[in-house]
C-alpha positions in Angstrom: 62.2 29.9 -7.4 65.5 29.8 -8.8 67.7 26.7 -8.1 66.2 23.7 -6.1 63.5 24.7 -3.7 64.4 22.6 -0.9 67.9 24.0 -0.7 67.1 27.2 0.9 65.5 27.5 4.4 63.0 30.4 3.1 61.6 28.0 0.6 61.2 25.1 3.0 59.5 27.4 5.5 56.9 28.6 2.9 56.3 24.8 1.9 55.7 24.1 5.7 53.5 27.1 6.1 51.4 26.3 3.2 51.1 22.6 4.1 49.9 23.9 7.6 47.1 25.9 6.1 46.0 23.0 3.6 47.5 24.1 0.5 48.8 21.6 -1.7 52.6 21.8 -2.4 54.3 20.0 -5.1 58.1 20.1 -5.2 59.7 20.1 -8.8 63.5 19.7 -8.2 65.9 21.9 -10.2 69.6 22.4 -10.8 71.2 24.1 -8.0 74.7 25.6 -7.3 74.6 23.5 -3.9 75.4 20.4 -6.3 77.1 22.2 -9.1 79.8 23.5 -7.1 81.1 19.9 -7.0 82.5 20.7 -10.6 85.5 22.6 -9.0 87.1 19.3 -7.7 86.1 20.1 -3.9 84.4 17.3 -2.4 80.7 18.2 -1.5 81.2 16.1 2.0 83.9 18.6 3.0 81.6 21.4 2.9 80.2 23.1 6.3 77.5 25.7 6.7 76.4 27.4 3.5 76.4 31.2 3.6 75.1 34.1 1.6 76.9 37.1 0.6 74.6 40.2 0.1 75.2 43.3 -1.7 76.5 45.9 0.5 75.5 49.6 0.0 76.2 52.8 1.5 73.8 52.0 4.5 74.0 48.5 5.1 77.2 46.3 5.1 76.1 43.3 7.0 78.9 40.6 8.0 76.7 38.0 9.6 78.1 35.5 7.2 81.5 36.0 8.9 81.2 33.7 11.8 80.0 30.8 9.8 82.7 31.0 7.5 85.4 31.1 10.5 83.5 28.1 12.2 83.9 26.1 8.9 87.4 27.1 8.4 88.2 26.0 12.4 86.7 22.7 11.6 88.6 22.2 8.2 85.6 22.5 6.1 85.0 24.5 2.9 82.4 27.1 2.9 80.0 27.6 -0.2 79.2 31.4 -0.5 76.2 32.1 -2.5 76.5 35.4 -4.1 73.7 37.9 -4.1 71.3 38.5 -7.1 69.0 41.6 -7.6 66.2 40.4 -10.0 63.1 42.5 -10.3 64.2 45.1 -7.8 61.9 48.1 -7.6 63.2 51.6 -8.4 62.1 53.5 -5.1 62.8 57.0 -6.8 60.3 56.0 -9.6 57.7 54.5 -6.8 57.9 58.0 -5.2 56.6 59.6 -8.4 53.8 57.0 -8.6 55.3 54.6 -11.3 56.3 51.0 -11.1 59.7 50.6 -12.4 62.2 47.7 -12.0 65.9 48.2 -12.0 67.9 45.9 -14.3 69.2 42.4 -12.9 72.4 42.2 -11.4 74.3 39.3 -10.3 77.4 39.6 -7.9 80.8 38.7 -9.3 83.4 36.7 -7.7 85.4 40.1 -7.5 82.7 42.0 -5.8 82.2 39.2 -3.2 86.0 38.9 -3.0 86.2 42.8 -1.9 83.3 42.5 0.6 84.9 39.5 2.1 87.9 41.3 2.5 86.1 44.3 4.1 84.2 41.8 6.5 87.8 40.4 7.7 89.0 44.2 8.0 85.9 44.9 10.2 85.7 41.6 12.3 89.5 40.9 12.7 88.8 37.3 13.7 91.3 35.6 11.5 88.7 33.6 9.5 90.7 33.9 6.4 94.1 36.0 5.2 93.0 37.9 2.3 96.6 37.5 0.7 97.1 33.8 1.9 94.0 31.8 2.0 93.3 29.8 -0.9 89.8 30.3 -2.5 87.9 29.2 -5.5 85.6 31.3 -7.4 82.9 29.8 -9.7 81.0 32.0 -12.2 78.4 31.3 -14.6 78.3 27.7 -13.8 76.5 25.5 -16.5 77.1 28.2 -19.1 79.3 27.8 -22.3 81.5 30.6 -20.6 81.8 29.1 -17.0 84.7 30.0 -15.3 86.6 28.1 -12.2 89.5 30.0 -10.8 91.6 29.4 -7.6 93.4 32.3 -5.7 93.7 34.5 -2.7 91.1 36.9 -2.2 93.3 39.5 -3.1 93.9 37.7 -6.5 90.1 37.2 -7.1 89.1 40.7 -6.6 91.2 41.6 -9.5 89.2 38.9 -11.8 85.7 38.8 -13.5 
């Protein structure tokens, strides 16, 4: 499991169900974006609910994260947006031909997520944030030598890497 296993409800659910079935579970804590985000200077105590931003595709453009962002903003809280990763995703076209092939890994960038957040506001029109005015912080490649932390509006961040 990437990150700390007790930071995700799915992972916690797996642990609970395994214990209910009598399976011994050992938790090995790991580095996680949930704590690493503190390096940007925002206080962790001021974060509200965390949301995940999934990759949009031509048939699936969910905005289920939007109400939580709005709730946090109305409460004066920050929102940690975890960006989608696609690792070991099957190539369905290859599967149709009887071959097991995986697509190259993809990691959502701050600019991709900014574009999707702008689209979500355009669709929902709830005023959770103003793409040209609301200050956001984008963090990329945390813990790596080339980590990048940048503040700006969504309109500005969509132009960055």
